[in-house]
All heavy atoms as TSV, in Angstrom:
chain	resi	resn	atom	element	x	y	z
A	1	MET	N	N	26.415	-2.192	-26.617
A	1	MET	CA	C	27.392	-1.253	-26.135
A	1	MET	C	C	28.729	-1.241	-26.847
A	1	MET	O	O	29.392	-0.203	-26.888
A	1	MET	CB	C	27.716	-1.548	-24.713
A	1	MET	CG	C	28.511	-0.691	-23.895
A	1	MET	SD	S	28.516	-0.835	-22.119
A	1	MET	CE	C	29.814	-0.045	-21.567
A	2	LEU	N	N	28.978	-2.265	-27.545
A	2	LEU	CA	C	30.270	-2.305	-28.212
A	2	LEU	C	C	30.286	-1.286	-29.511
A	2	LEU	O	O	31.326	-0.702	-29.600
A	2	LEU	CB	C	30.528	-3.777	-28.822
A	2	LEU	CG	C	30.962	-4.677	-27.759
A	2	LEU	CD1	C	31.032	-6.034	-28.360
A	2	LEU	CD2	C	32.212	-4.217	-27.132
A	3	PRO	N	N	29.061	-1.132	-30.112
A	3	PRO	CA	C	29.220	-0.023	-31.276
A	3	PRO	C	C	29.313	1.380	-30.652
A	3	PRO	O	O	29.725	2.237	-31.329
A	3	PRO	CB	C	27.791	-0.176	-31.922
A	3	PRO	CG	C	27.322	-1.621	-31.567
A	3	PRO	CD	C	27.893	-1.935	-30.273
A	4	GLN	N	N	29.030	1.535	-29.353
A	4	GLN	CA	C	29.104	2.932	-28.868
A	4	GLN	C	C	30.638	3.300	-28.444
A	4	GLN	O	O	30.913	4.535	-28.225
A	4	GLN	CB	C	28.144	3.062	-27.585
A	4	GLN	CG	C	26.873	3.001	-27.995
A	4	GLN	CD	C	25.957	3.033	-26.672
A	4	GLN	OE1	O	26.460	2.780	-25.588
A	4	GLN	NE2	N	24.640	3.143	-26.954
A	5	ILE	N	N	31.333	2.231	-28.202
A	5	ILE	CA	C	32.722	2.510	-27.748
A	5	ILE	C	C	33.592	3.447	-28.585
A	5	ILE	O	O	34.163	4.411	-28.131
A	5	ILE	CB	C	33.491	1.204	-27.425
A	5	ILE	CG1	C	32.761	0.554	-26.129
A	5	ILE	CG2	C	34.978	1.332	-27.055
A	5	ILE	CD1	C	33.365	-0.878	-25.849
A	6	PRO	N	N	33.569	3.281	-29.943
A	6	PRO	CA	C	34.305	4.105	-30.736
A	6	PRO	C	C	33.737	5.636	-30.745
A	6	PRO	O	O	34.576	6.476	-30.832
A	6	PRO	CB	C	34.166	3.614	-32.096
A	6	PRO	CG	C	33.834	2.197	-32.012
A	6	PRO	CD	C	33.054	2.022	-30.658
A	7	LEU	N	N	32.481	5.755	-30.524
A	7	LEU	CA	C	31.901	6.997	-30.410
A	7	LEU	C	C	32.373	7.741	-28.989
A	7	LEU	O	O	32.589	9.000	-29.085
A	7	LEU	CB	C	30.351	6.941	-30.449
A	7	LEU	CG	C	29.794	6.485	-31.924
A	7	LEU	CD1	C	28.282	6.253	-31.607
A	7	LEU	CD2	C	30.249	7.394	-32.930
A	8	PHE	N	N	32.384	6.915	-28.004
A	8	PHE	CA	C	32.888	7.472	-26.747
A	8	PHE	C	C	34.336	7.936	-26.854
A	8	PHE	O	O	34.694	8.990	-26.369
A	8	PHE	CB	C	32.745	6.460	-25.684
A	8	PHE	CG	C	31.362	6.276	-25.150
A	8	PHE	CD1	C	30.973	4.957	-24.870
A	8	PHE	CD2	C	30.523	7.231	-25.134
A	8	PHE	CE1	C	29.682	4.665	-24.525
A	8	PHE	CE2	C	29.089	6.910	-24.689
A	8	PHE	CZ	C	28.658	5.745	-24.350
A	9	PHE	N	N	35.219	7.145	-27.501
A	9	PHE	CA	C	36.561	7.590	-27.585
A	9	PHE	C	C	36.721	8.902	-28.610
A	9	PHE	O	O	37.547	9.717	-28.233
A	9	PHE	CB	C	37.482	6.501	-28.340
A	9	PHE	CG	C	37.767	5.405	-27.305
A	9	PHE	CD1	C	37.361	3.972	-27.528
A	9	PHE	CD2	C	38.608	5.759	-26.298
A	9	PHE	CE1	C	37.681	3.123	-26.647
A	9	PHE	CE2	C	38.987	4.723	-25.358
A	9	PHE	CZ	C	38.489	3.439	-25.538
A	10	ALA	N	N	35.870	8.897	-29.500
A	10	ALA	CA	C	35.901	10.105	-30.522
A	10	ALA	C	C	35.459	11.368	-29.717
A	10	ALA	O	O	35.945	12.441	-29.822
A	10	ALA	CB	C	35.048	9.864	-31.775
A	11	TYR	N	N	34.372	11.195	-28.918
A	11	TYR	CA	C	33.809	12.241	-28.174
A	11	TYR	C	C	34.812	12.808	-27.102
A	11	TYR	O	O	35.107	13.993	-26.874
A	11	TYR	CB	C	32.499	11.941	-27.467
A	11	TYR	CG	C	31.824	12.966	-26.887
A	11	TYR	CD1	C	31.410	14.075	-27.543
A	11	TYR	CD2	C	31.492	12.935	-25.410
A	11	TYR	CE1	C	30.684	15.151	-26.805
A	11	TYR	CE2	C	30.972	13.933	-24.849
A	11	TYR	CZ	C	30.384	14.999	-25.467
A	11	TYR	OH	O	29.773	16.094	-24.899
A	12	TYR	N	N	35.640	11.869	-26.571
A	12	TYR	CA	C	36.636	12.198	-25.570
A	12	TYR	C	C	37.770	12.963	-26.189
A	12	TYR	O	O	38.232	14.016	-25.742
A	12	TYR	CB	C	37.148	10.968	-24.948
A	12	TYR	CG	C	38.192	11.187	-23.920
A	12	TYR	CD1	C	37.977	11.731	-22.627
A	12	TYR	CD2	C	39.633	10.791	-24.083
A	12	TYR	CE1	C	38.935	12.015	-21.624
A	12	TYR	CE2	C	40.591	11.083	-23.342
A	12	TYR	CZ	C	40.264	11.604	-22.007
A	12	TYR	OH	O	41.185	11.904	-21.173
A	13	LYS	N	N	38.150	12.514	-27.399
A	13	LYS	CA	C	39.222	13.266	-28.135
A	13	LYS	C	C	38.738	14.634	-28.570
A	13	LYS	O	O	39.569	15.595	-28.505
A	13	LYS	CB	C	39.642	12.541	-29.373
A	13	LYS	CG	C	40.369	11.229	-29.176
A	13	LYS	CD	C	41.876	11.632	-28.763
A	13	LYS	CE	C	42.674	10.396	-28.833
A	13	LYS	NZ	N	44.005	10.748	-28.487
A	14	VAL	N	N	37.451	14.872	-28.944
A	14	VAL	CA	C	36.926	16.049	-29.363
A	14	VAL	C	C	36.953	16.995	-28.164
A	14	VAL	O	O	37.370	18.197	-28.261
A	14	VAL	CB	C	35.568	16.049	-30.055
A	14	VAL	CG1	C	34.766	17.351	-30.088
A	14	VAL	CG2	C	35.670	15.422	-31.283
A	15	LEU	N	N	36.477	16.457	-27.011
A	15	LEU	CA	C	36.553	17.401	-25.822
A	15	LEU	C	C	37.954	17.682	-25.361
A	15	LEU	O	O	38.155	18.846	-24.776
A	15	LEU	CB	C	35.788	16.654	-24.691
A	15	LEU	CG	C	34.395	16.630	-24.823
A	15	LEU	CD1	C	33.694	15.827	-23.582
A	15	LEU	CD2	C	33.758	18.052	-24.781
A	16	LEU	N	N	38.914	16.895	-25.507
A	16	LEU	CA	C	40.301	17.206	-25.230
A	16	LEU	C	C	40.903	18.357	-26.051
A	16	LEU	O	O	41.688	19.272	-25.538
A	16	LEU	CB	C	41.263	16.073	-25.226
A	16	LEU	CG	C	41.191	14.922	-24.137
A	16	LEU	CD1	C	42.109	13.880	-24.465
A	16	LEU	CD2	C	41.618	15.733	-22.815
A	17	ASN	N	N	40.496	18.398	-27.236
A	17	ASN	CA	C	40.987	19.500	-28.226
A	17	ASN	C	C	40.056	20.524	-28.434
A	17	ASN	O	O	40.419	21.408	-29.284
A	17	ASN	CB	C	41.205	18.668	-29.597
A	17	ASN	CG	C	42.390	17.635	-29.356
A	17	ASN	OD1	O	43.340	17.764	-28.667
A	17	ASN	ND2	N	42.176	16.594	-30.140
A	18	ALA	N	N	39.045	20.686	-27.719
A	18	ALA	CA	C	37.985	21.740	-27.889
A	18	ALA	C	C	38.534	23.069	-27.206
A	18	ALA	O	O	38.760	23.127	-26.043
A	18	ALA	CB	C	36.730	21.334	-27.251
A	19	VAL	N	N	38.898	23.945	-28.001
A	19	VAL	CA	C	39.545	25.186	-27.560
A	19	VAL	C	C	38.488	26.052	-27.016
A	19	VAL	O	O	38.625	26.841	-26.091
A	19	VAL	CB	C	40.201	25.872	-28.696
A	19	VAL	CG1	C	40.885	27.302	-28.321
A	19	VAL	CG2	C	41.312	25.112	-29.391
A	20	GLU	N	N	37.216	25.953	-27.321
A	20	GLU	CA	C	36.048	26.712	-26.823
A	20	GLU	C	C	35.871	26.484	-25.345
A	20	GLU	O	O	35.262	27.313	-24.636
A	20	GLU	CB	C	34.789	26.341	-27.509
A	20	GLU	CG	C	34.926	26.783	-29.017
A	20	GLU	CD	C	35.437	25.556	-29.835
A	20	GLU	OE1	O	35.532	24.366	-29.277
A	20	GLU	OE2	O	35.804	25.750	-31.070
A	21	LEU	N	N	36.198	25.392	-24.740
A	21	LEU	CA	C	36.032	25.116	-23.344
A	21	LEU	C	C	37.040	25.675	-22.377
A	21	LEU	O	O	36.697	25.877	-21.306
A	21	LEU	CB	C	35.970	23.655	-23.064
A	21	LEU	CG	C	34.994	22.678	-23.757
A	21	LEU	CD1	C	35.146	21.283	-23.519
A	21	LEU	CD2	C	33.590	23.163	-23.423
A	22	ARG	N	N	38.043	26.229	-22.918
A	22	ARG	CA	C	39.118	26.848	-22.050
A	22	ARG	C	C	38.608	28.196	-21.812
A	22	ARG	O	O	38.220	29.029	-22.588
A	22	ARG	CB	C	40.453	26.843	-22.790
A	22	ARG	CG	C	40.858	25.487	-23.091
A	22	ARG	CD	C	42.379	25.422	-23.640
A	22	ARG	NE	N	42.739	23.993	-23.704
A	22	ARG	CZ	C	43.226	23.367	-24.675
A	22	ARG	NH1	N	43.499	24.197	-25.684
A	22	ARG	NH2	N	43.371	22.039	-24.726
A	23	GLN	N	N	38.732	28.522	-20.496
A	23	GLN	CA	C	38.413	29.820	-19.943
A	23	GLN	C	C	36.809	30.040	-20.088
A	23	GLN	O	O	36.363	31.242	-19.872
A	23	GLN	CB	C	39.090	31.030	-20.529
A	23	GLN	CG	C	40.603	30.848	-20.409
A	23	GLN	CD	C	41.006	30.766	-18.954
A	23	GLN	OE1	O	40.469	31.515	-18.023
A	23	GLN	NE2	N	42.033	29.954	-18.651
A	24	ALA	N	N	35.954	29.001	-20.368
A	24	ALA	CA	C	34.599	29.285	-20.445
A	24	ALA	C	C	33.875	28.965	-19.028
A	24	ALA	O	O	34.373	28.110	-18.326
A	24	ALA	CB	C	33.973	28.201	-21.420
A	25	HIS	N	N	32.879	29.785	-18.670
A	25	HIS	CA	C	32.276	29.686	-17.406
A	25	HIS	C	C	30.982	28.811	-17.539
A	25	HIS	O	O	30.279	28.971	-18.558
A	25	HIS	CB	C	31.994	31.112	-16.931
A	25	HIS	CG	C	33.320	31.802	-16.697
A	25	HIS	ND1	N	34.046	31.787	-15.628
A	25	HIS	CD2	C	33.696	32.882	-17.510
A	25	HIS	CE1	C	34.890	32.679	-15.754
A	25	HIS	NE2	N	34.739	33.391	-16.856
A	26	TRP	N	N	30.630	28.186	-16.492
A	26	TRP	CA	C	29.353	27.337	-16.430
A	26	TRP	C	C	28.987	27.330	-14.952
A	26	TRP	O	O	29.751	26.536	-14.214
A	26	TRP	CB	C	29.488	26.055	-17.064
A	26	TRP	CG	C	28.356	25.308	-17.128
A	26	TRP	CD1	C	27.108	25.518	-17.956
A	26	TRP	CD2	C	27.921	24.123	-16.347
A	26	TRP	NE1	N	26.142	24.733	-17.715
A	26	TRP	CE2	C	26.602	23.709	-16.771
A	26	TRP	CE3	C	28.548	23.339	-15.378
A	26	TRP	CZ2	C	25.950	22.618	-16.238
A	26	TRP	CZ3	C	27.961	22.309	-14.810
A	26	TRP	CH2	C	26.634	21.997	-15.201
A	27	PHE	N	N	28.031	27.931	-14.423
A	27	PHE	CA	C	27.566	27.919	-13.156
A	27	PHE	C	C	28.711	28.242	-12.152
A	27	PHE	O	O	29.348	29.355	-12.296
A	27	PHE	CB	C	26.952	26.658	-12.631
A	27	PHE	CG	C	25.527	26.538	-13.354
A	27	PHE	CD1	C	25.306	25.490	-14.223
A	27	PHE	CD2	C	24.439	27.389	-13.260
A	27	PHE	CE1	C	24.140	25.282	-14.812
A	27	PHE	CE2	C	23.275	27.229	-13.847
A	27	PHE	CZ	C	23.090	26.195	-14.679
A	28	TRP	N	N	29.197	27.404	-11.276
A	28	TRP	CA	C	30.184	27.731	-10.386
A	28	TRP	C	C	31.651	27.356	-10.932
A	28	TRP	O	O	32.593	27.742	-10.210
A	28	TRP	CB	C	30.096	26.811	-9.062
A	28	TRP	CG	C	30.233	25.380	-9.255
A	28	TRP	CD1	C	31.352	24.682	-9.190
A	28	TRP	CD2	C	29.289	24.404	-9.781
A	28	TRP	NE1	N	31.150	23.354	-9.467
A	28	TRP	CE2	C	29.854	23.178	-9.839
A	28	TRP	CE3	C	27.858	24.538	-9.971
A	28	TRP	CZ2	C	29.146	22.036	-10.241
A	28	TRP	CZ3	C	27.198	23.343	-10.382
A	28	TRP	CH2	C	27.953	22.238	-10.453
A	29	LEU	N	N	31.649	26.756	-12.098
A	29	LEU	CA	C	32.969	26.432	-12.686
A	29	LEU	C	C	33.570	27.639	-13.430
A	29	LEU	O	O	32.972	28.088	-14.408
A	29	LEU	CB	C	32.840	25.171	-13.589
A	29	LEU	CG	C	32.460	23.903	-12.966
A	29	LEU	CD1	C	32.178	22.830	-14.025
A	29	LEU	CD2	C	33.461	23.512	-11.884
A	30	ALA	N	N	34.746	28.126	-12.954
A	30	ALA	CA	C	35.321	29.298	-13.668
A	30	ALA	C	C	35.918	28.876	-14.990
A	30	ALA	O	O	36.059	29.660	-15.829
A	30	ALA	CB	C	36.305	29.928	-12.793
A	31	ASP	N	N	36.398	27.712	-15.176
A	31	ASP	CA	C	37.054	27.154	-16.348
A	31	ASP	C	C	36.684	25.700	-16.533
A	31	ASP	O	O	36.973	24.855	-15.731
A	31	ASP	CB	C	38.577	27.340	-16.093
A	31	ASP	CG	C	39.436	27.017	-17.347
A	31	ASP	OD1	O	38.762	26.818	-18.472
A	31	ASP	OD2	O	40.627	26.936	-17.263
A	32	LEU	N	N	36.019	25.485	-17.767
A	32	LEU	CA	C	35.554	24.069	-17.990
A	32	LEU	C	C	36.684	23.115	-18.300
A	32	LEU	O	O	36.412	21.978	-18.382
A	32	LEU	CB	C	34.772	24.139	-19.175
A	32	LEU	CG	C	33.142	24.778	-18.744
A	32	LEU	CD1	C	32.315	24.898	-20.029
A	32	LEU	CD2	C	32.492	24.002	-17.713
A	33	SER	N	N	37.892	23.630	-18.659
A	33	SER	CA	C	39.041	22.722	-18.939
A	33	SER	C	C	39.733	22.424	-17.652
A	33	SER	O	O	40.632	21.507	-17.747
A	33	SER	CB	C	40.031	23.496	-19.895
A	33	SER	OG	O	40.562	24.539	-19.291
A	34	ALA	N	N	39.427	22.909	-16.473
A	34	ALA	CA	C	39.988	22.531	-15.219
A	34	ALA	C	C	39.096	21.665	-14.396
A	34	ALA	O	O	37.861	21.617	-14.580
A	34	ALA	CB	C	40.435	23.863	-14.503
A	35	PRO	N	N	39.626	20.829	-13.469
A	35	PRO	CA	C	38.819	20.007	-12.623
A	35	PRO	C	C	37.957	20.833	-11.708
A	35	PRO	O	O	38.205	22.053	-11.561
A	35	PRO	CB	C	39.768	19.184	-11.855
A	35	PRO	CG	C	41.062	19.386	-12.532
A	35	PRO	CD	C	40.942	20.668	-13.226
A	36	ASP	N	N	36.811	20.289	-11.226
A	36	ASP	CA	C	35.917	20.917	-10.384
A	36	ASP	C	C	36.492	21.000	-9.054
A	36	ASP	O	O	36.867	20.041	-8.299
A	36	ASP	CB	C	34.634	20.007	-10.228
A	36	ASP	CG	C	33.679	20.664	-9.429
A	36	ASP	OD1	O	33.694	21.800	-9.008
A	36	ASP	OD2	O	32.545	20.029	-9.124
A	37	PRO	N	N	36.845	22.400	-8.567
A	37	PRO	CA	C	37.509	22.498	-7.321
A	37	PRO	C	C	36.685	22.224	-6.030
A	37	PRO	O	O	37.311	21.911	-5.114
A	37	PRO	CB	C	37.908	24.052	-7.367
A	37	PRO	CG	C	36.906	24.589	-8.296
A	37	PRO	CD	C	36.492	23.607	-9.256
A	38	ARG	N	N	35.417	22.237	-6.219
A	38	ARG	CA	C	34.588	21.914	-5.020
A	38	ARG	C	C	34.028	20.590	-4.974
A	38	ARG	O	O	33.349	20.105	-4.184
A	38	ARG	CB	C	33.398	22.965	-4.933
A	38	ARG	CG	C	33.963	24.401	-4.840
A	38	ARG	CD	C	32.841	25.323	-4.663
A	38	ARG	NE	N	33.293	26.633	-4.883
A	38	ARG	CZ	C	32.654	27.629	-5.447
A	38	ARG	NH1	N	31.451	27.539	-5.933
A	38	ARG	NH2	N	33.141	28.782	-5.551
A	39	TYR	N	N	34.342	19.756	-5.969
A	39	TYR	CA	C	33.801	18.359	-6.115
A	39	TYR	C	C	32.283	18.343	-5.986
A	39	TYR	O	O	31.761	17.289	-5.537
A	39	TYR	CB	C	34.475	17.351	-5.072
A	39	TYR	CG	C	35.931	17.464	-5.208
A	39	TYR	CD1	C	36.711	18.121	-4.289
A	39	TYR	CD2	C	36.605	16.734	-6.116
A	39	TYR	CE1	C	38.154	18.173	-4.304
A	39	TYR	CE2	C	37.936	16.737	-6.201
A	39	TYR	CZ	C	38.696	17.387	-5.430
A	39	TYR	OH	O	40.046	17.403	-5.408
A	40	ILE	N	N	31.641	19.213	-6.653
A	40	ILE	CA	C	30.169	19.152	-6.551
A	40	ILE	C	C	29.670	18.186	-7.707
A	40	ILE	O	O	28.610	17.457	-7.306
A	40	ILE	CB	C	29.560	20.656	-6.903
A	40	ILE	CG1	C	30.045	21.539	-5.767
A	40	ILE	CG2	C	28.080	20.661	-7.015
A	40	ILE	CD1	C	29.668	23.053	-5.879
A	41	LEU	N	N	30.282	18.146	-8.867
A	41	LEU	CA	C	29.748	17.192	-9.739
A	41	LEU	C	C	29.847	15.681	-9.409
A	41	LEU	O	O	28.837	14.974	-9.493
A	41	LEU	CB	C	30.538	17.526	-11.091
A	41	LEU	CG	C	30.196	18.766	-11.854
A	41	LEU	CD1	C	30.987	18.929	-13.057
A	41	LEU	CD2	C	28.732	18.949	-12.270
A	42	PRO	N	N	30.975	15.268	-8.860
A	42	PRO	CA	C	31.016	13.916	-8.417
A	42	PRO	C	C	30.021	13.617	-7.326
A	42	PRO	O	O	29.453	12.551	-7.258
A	42	PRO	CB	C	32.505	13.750	-7.796
A	42	PRO	CG	C	33.300	14.798	-8.423
A	42	PRO	CD	C	32.282	16.025	-8.780
A	43	ILE	N	N	29.794	14.543	-6.403
A	43	ILE	CA	C	28.800	14.325	-5.309
A	43	ILE	C	C	27.366	14.201	-5.929
A	43	ILE	O	O	26.692	13.446	-5.558
A	43	ILE	CB	C	28.961	15.419	-4.346
A	43	ILE	CG1	C	30.233	15.376	-3.630
A	43	ILE	CG2	C	27.792	15.492	-3.314
A	43	ILE	CD1	C	30.486	16.638	-2.665
A	44	LEU	N	N	27.230	15.045	-6.907
A	44	LEU	CA	C	25.735	15.092	-7.631
A	44	LEU	C	C	25.621	13.664	-8.411
A	44	LEU	O	O	24.543	13.068	-8.256
A	44	LEU	CB	C	25.566	16.203	-8.549
A	44	LEU	CG	C	25.288	17.480	-8.047
A	44	LEU	CD1	C	25.343	18.562	-9.105
A	44	LEU	CD2	C	24.079	17.523	-7.254
A	45	ILE	N	N	26.634	13.270	-8.980
A	45	ILE	CA	C	26.681	11.932	-9.652
A	45	ILE	C	C	26.382	10.719	-8.683
A	45	ILE	O	O	25.592	9.877	-8.894
A	45	ILE	CB	C	27.853	11.652	-10.338
A	45	ILE	CG1	C	27.985	12.652	-11.580
A	45	ILE	CG2	C	28.025	10.121	-10.875
A	45	ILE	CD1	C	29.295	12.499	-12.310
A	46	ILE	N	N	27.056	10.762	-7.500
A	46	ILE	CA	C	26.906	9.676	-6.397
A	46	ILE	C	C	25.389	9.828	-5.867
A	46	ILE	O	O	24.686	8.749	-5.843
A	46	ILE	CB	C	27.883	10.038	-5.278
A	46	ILE	CG1	C	29.155	9.572	-5.789
A	46	ILE	CG2	C	27.386	9.172	-4.186
A	46	ILE	CD1	C	30.478	9.924	-4.913
A	47	ILE	N	N	24.891	11.020	-5.672
A	47	ILE	CA	C	23.626	11.046	-5.176
A	47	ILE	C	C	22.467	10.580	-6.165
A	47	ILE	O	O	21.596	9.824	-5.888
A	47	ILE	CB	C	23.277	12.550	-4.819
A	47	ILE	CG1	C	23.987	12.969	-3.583
A	47	ILE	CG2	C	21.753	12.787	-4.659
A	47	ILE	CD1	C	24.047	14.439	-3.234
A	48	THR	N	N	22.731	10.958	-7.557
A	48	THR	CA	C	21.719	10.390	-8.528
A	48	THR	C	C	21.820	8.999	-8.638
A	48	THR	O	O	20.837	8.243	-8.945
A	48	THR	CB	C	21.947	11.254	-9.863
A	48	THR	OG1	O	23.242	10.989	-10.284
A	48	THR	CG2	C	21.577	12.655	-9.779
A	49	MET	N	N	23.052	8.299	-8.570
A	49	MET	CA	C	23.132	6.959	-8.589
A	49	MET	C	C	22.467	6.246	-7.491
A	49	MET	O	O	21.714	5.215	-7.707
A	49	MET	CB	C	24.609	6.524	-8.439
A	49	MET	CG	C	25.378	6.739	-9.785
A	49	MET	SD	S	27.181	6.405	-9.752
A	49	MET	CE	C	27.157	4.734	-8.944
A	50	PHE	N	N	22.411	6.705	-6.176
A	50	PHE	CA	C	21.734	6.125	-5.243
A	50	PHE	C	C	20.197	6.328	-5.280
A	50	PHE	O	O	19.414	5.494	-4.971
A	50	PHE	CB	C	22.176	6.806	-3.832
A	50	PHE	CG	C	23.506	6.106	-3.300
A	50	PHE	CD1	C	24.559	6.866	-3.196
A	50	PHE	CD2	C	23.470	4.716	-2.844
A	50	PHE	CE1	C	25.709	6.237	-2.632
A	50	PHE	CE2	C	24.568	4.161	-2.411
A	50	PHE	CZ	C	25.805	4.982	-2.351
A	51	LEU	N	N	19.890	7.580	-5.733
A	51	LEU	CA	C	18.393	7.767	-6.030
A	51	LEU	C	C	17.836	6.793	-7.174
A	51	LEU	O	O	16.744	6.339	-7.116
A	51	LEU	CB	C	18.135	9.232	-6.431
A	51	LEU	CG	C	18.278	10.225	-5.314
A	51	LEU	CD1	C	18.136	11.543	-5.928
A	51	LEU	CD2	C	17.117	9.956	-4.312
A	52	THR	N	N	18.657	6.617	-8.201
A	52	THR	CA	C	18.203	5.658	-9.241
A	52	THR	C	C	18.079	4.248	-8.719
A	52	THR	O	O	17.158	3.578	-9.049
A	52	THR	CB	C	19.314	5.669	-10.344
A	52	THR	OG1	O	19.378	7.037	-10.865
A	52	THR	CG2	C	18.771	4.814	-11.499
A	53	GLN	N	N	18.994	3.723	-7.766
A	53	GLN	CA	C	18.934	2.412	-7.373
A	53	GLN	C	C	17.663	2.362	-6.272
A	53	GLN	O	O	17.192	1.276	-6.241
A	53	GLN	CB	C	20.352	2.156	-6.567
A	53	GLN	CG	C	21.409	1.894	-7.409
A	53	GLN	CD	C	22.641	1.619	-6.751
A	53	GLN	OE1	O	22.683	1.773	-5.411
A	53	GLN	NE2	N	23.742	1.201	-7.328
A	54	TYR	N	N	17.471	3.431	-5.642
A	54	TYR	CA	C	16.293	3.392	-4.742
A	54	TYR	C	C	14.906	3.390	-5.577
A	54	TYR	O	O	14.008	2.670	-5.068
A	54	TYR	CB	C	16.365	4.578	-3.906
A	54	TYR	CG	C	15.237	4.658	-2.900
A	54	TYR	CD1	C	15.172	3.843	-1.681
A	54	TYR	CD2	C	14.168	5.570	-2.972
A	54	TYR	CE1	C	14.123	3.970	-0.824
A	54	TYR	CE2	C	13.125	5.628	-2.163
A	54	TYR	CZ	C	13.202	4.808	-1.047
A	54	TYR	OH	O	12.082	4.827	-0.173
A	55	ILE	N	N	14.910	4.045	-6.656
A	55	ILE	CA	C	13.579	4.067	-7.432
A	55	ILE	C	C	13.420	2.882	-8.245
A	55	ILE	O	O	12.273	2.475	-8.340
A	55	ILE	CB	C	13.685	5.372	-8.382
A	55	ILE	CG1	C	13.622	6.620	-7.465
A	55	ILE	CG2	C	12.658	5.386	-9.362
A	55	ILE	CD1	C	13.793	7.932	-8.301
A	56	THR	N	N	14.497	2.284	-8.633
A	56	THR	CA	C	14.395	1.043	-9.457
A	56	THR	C	C	13.763	-0.080	-8.701
A	56	THR	O	O	14.443	-0.457	-7.752
A	56	THR	CB	C	15.710	0.670	-10.088
A	56	THR	OG1	O	16.287	1.787	-10.736
A	56	THR	CG2	C	15.630	-0.524	-11.068
A	57	PRO	N	N	12.802	-0.773	-9.253
A	57	PRO	CA	C	12.197	-1.852	-8.411
A	57	PRO	C	C	13.039	-3.119	-8.498
A	57	PRO	O	O	13.531	-3.276	-9.621
A	57	PRO	CB	C	10.781	-2.051	-9.106
A	57	PRO	CG	C	11.000	-1.521	-10.467
A	57	PRO	CD	C	11.940	-0.417	-10.479
A	58	SER	N	N	13.135	-3.752	-7.489
A	58	SER	CA	C	13.932	-5.059	-7.578
A	58	SER	C	C	12.977	-6.196	-7.991
A	58	SER	O	O	11.657	-6.190	-7.675
A	58	SER	CB	C	14.465	-5.379	-6.097
A	58	SER	OG	O	13.672	-5.513	-5.235
A	59	PRO	N	N	13.485	-7.206	-8.584
A	59	PRO	CA	C	12.643	-8.361	-8.967
A	59	PRO	C	C	12.063	-9.090	-7.686
A	59	PRO	O	O	12.596	-9.086	-6.657
A	59	PRO	CB	C	13.611	-9.355	-9.806
A	59	PRO	CG	C	14.911	-8.896	-9.383
A	59	PRO	CD	C	14.934	-7.458	-8.895
A	60	ALA	N	N	10.815	-9.557	-7.842
A	60	ALA	CA	C	10.070	-10.233	-6.781
A	60	ALA	C	C	10.807	-11.591	-6.456
A	60	ALA	O	O	11.184	-12.305	-7.444
A	60	ALA	CB	C	8.710	-10.467	-7.260
A	61	TRP	N	N	10.981	-11.872	-5.287
A	61	TRP	CA	C	11.536	-13.142	-4.743
A	61	TRP	C	C	10.498	-14.098	-4.580
A	61	TRP	O	O	9.573	-13.919	-3.899
A	61	TRP	CB	C	12.318	-12.930	-3.472
A	61	TRP	CG	C	13.071	-14.221	-3.066
A	61	TRP	CD1	C	14.283	-14.607	-3.642
A	61	TRP	CD2	C	12.597	-15.210	-2.162
A	61	TRP	NE1	N	14.524	-15.809	-2.930
A	61	TRP	CE2	C	13.478	-16.204	-2.094
A	61	TRP	CE3	C	11.474	-15.370	-1.405
A	61	TRP	CZ2	C	13.488	-17.290	-1.349
A	61	TRP	CZ3	C	11.318	-16.495	-0.639
A	61	TRP	CH2	C	12.279	-17.511	-0.561
A	62	THR	N	N	10.647	-15.334	-5.191
A	62	THR	CA	C	9.686	-16.361	-5.085
A	62	THR	C	C	10.478	-17.636	-4.649
A	62	THR	O	O	11.735	-17.734	-4.832
A	62	THR	CB	C	8.907	-16.662	-6.297
A	62	THR	OG1	O	9.744	-17.118	-7.374
A	62	THR	CG2	C	8.098	-15.564	-6.677
A	63	PRO	N	N	9.909	-18.569	-3.899
A	63	PRO	CA	C	10.602	-19.795	-3.424
A	63	PRO	C	C	11.151	-20.614	-4.669
A	63	PRO	O	O	12.158	-21.198	-4.570
A	63	PRO	CB	C	9.600	-20.619	-2.746
A	63	PRO	CG	C	8.532	-19.581	-2.313
A	63	PRO	CD	C	8.604	-18.590	-3.361
A	64	THR	N	N	10.459	-20.530	-5.795
A	64	THR	CA	C	10.883	-21.364	-6.996
A	64	THR	C	C	12.198	-20.631	-7.619
A	64	THR	O	O	12.988	-21.364	-8.196
A	64	THR	CB	C	9.802	-21.385	-7.991
A	64	THR	OG1	O	9.300	-20.178	-8.276
A	64	THR	CG2	C	8.628	-22.243	-7.360
A	65	SER	N	N	12.298	-19.387	-7.464
A	65	SER	CA	C	13.460	-18.808	-8.042
A	65	SER	C	C	14.730	-18.927	-7.252
A	65	SER	O	O	15.831	-18.657	-7.746
A	65	SER	CB	C	13.179	-17.145	-8.226
A	65	SER	OG	O	13.056	-16.569	-6.892
A	66	ALA	N	N	14.549	-19.471	-6.026
A	66	ALA	CA	C	15.773	-19.633	-5.203
A	66	ALA	C	C	16.534	-20.814	-5.625
A	66	ALA	O	O	17.703	-20.943	-5.236
A	66	ALA	CB	C	15.438	-19.702	-3.763
A	67	ALA	N	N	15.967	-21.776	-6.234
A	67	ALA	CA	C	16.579	-23.086	-6.624
A	67	ALA	C	C	17.313	-22.877	-7.912
A	67	ALA	O	O	17.516	-21.957	-8.533
A	67	ALA	CB	C	15.483	-24.080	-6.922
């Protein structure tokens, strides 16, 4: 993950300076440079996180692993 951190910072800087995102429409968002007014994206992220945790199998518990 450490080699990816500089790429994340660079991607963030590019998105901050992207003029093309201003006044651009995408589904219910009237402006991609403004925050989501209906908070739909954070709700979708929370739902997908819970679904991912539900789908991911947990490791099997054995009496020898408790020690």
